[in-house]
Phi, psi and omega in degrees: 000319178297327179293319180294322177296319181292319178293318178297318178296320179293320179293320176297319177296319179295315177299318179296322177298314177298315177300317180294322178297317179295319180294320179296316179297316179296318179294325178294316179294321178297320180294318178296319176297318177296322178296317179298316180296321178294321177295319178296317180296320177297314179297316179295323179295324179288325185268348183299316180296322175294320179294316180295323176298316179297316179297318178299314180298316180297315179295324177290324176296317179295321178299314181294324177297315179299319178299312181296323176294318178298321177297319186269358179300316177298320180296320180293323177295318178293321180296319178294321179295319178294320179295319177297318181295319177298314179298320177296320177296318177299318180297315179296319177299315179297318178298316180294321176298319178299314181294323184283320187249327186293314180296311178297325179293319177298317178296318180296317179293325177295317178296314180297316178299320176296318177296320181293316178296319178296318180298316178297318180294318180299313181293323177296317180292322182291321180279339181280000000 
């Protein structure tokens, strides 16, 4: 029985040793991780004022752009209306040109084509 108690005590001591070793390794890694986190925080702290200045500058630029766009929206609306009216006028002008010139030209080409075909038939009959 004493032997079993001694073996059990040795086994428990060995398990405790392994647990302590695992805890020491974990704490060493945690310490290294904390050092890396401290370096990162220090670097971030050094760059934060410049970054905040850049963000402030960008946001003020965006604000000024938005204000300028808001100011120019009515002008842009008038320009788009004017552009639409001009496009409509050009379309109407194109339609008027087609009506005025396209139909007579189609008729004229049909007449000329008929005359040419008639002339060809006449010459073929005359020469045969």
